Steps between C-alpha positions, in 0.01 A plus 500: 500500500233745600497397868496742786731444792416643839780546746401532864762605749543279806548618854774310678475225238124444553257570219163652591218242521314680221758381245550145624333250268206313655454126455118484489500121497700488823273757663190306395648173632586664833151650529340163421719326759409760762129464422525119521683522833228730634226262376683202654528682833129585495410140418724372781340742746150391393596133533647561845182680609283216366721243672480688829123517472477128421724419795303707747307321772145591588415446865135436572352487846361161598150498640397217729125488537374242741193323366562557130581133431863569412746401772772762538836458666379661823186283526503153654194414289235669284190303413314782329287615791533667837305249705629329814445128560578366151872443561624838382405783734374847408860616558638238257653285774467119509255414775574244767430143390523580125766458234487723194683492168769764497570584137566870442277669237233228529195455716554294812304183565450405863 
């Protein structure tokens, strides 16, 4: 009743893509799924980068300064000065006849 019918010939039983009906809802759903997958991949990559940064180790050189009042692991003592004769020598060694406290990261008392 007043309708036009278009007949498109097929080639080897395949209709040209220009006459195939398009399901716009399916295309939109596929596009949304692809966009979500791309966003998920970007978020996973950012999380992995943040995790790698958080797991990184920073190595800092240790300074041992004799006479600073902080006994380091390479000093036998450190009483806060570089004077011989008080039990802890100017080279941070325990002098003969003295006994010094040996707590690392604290001043020695001789």
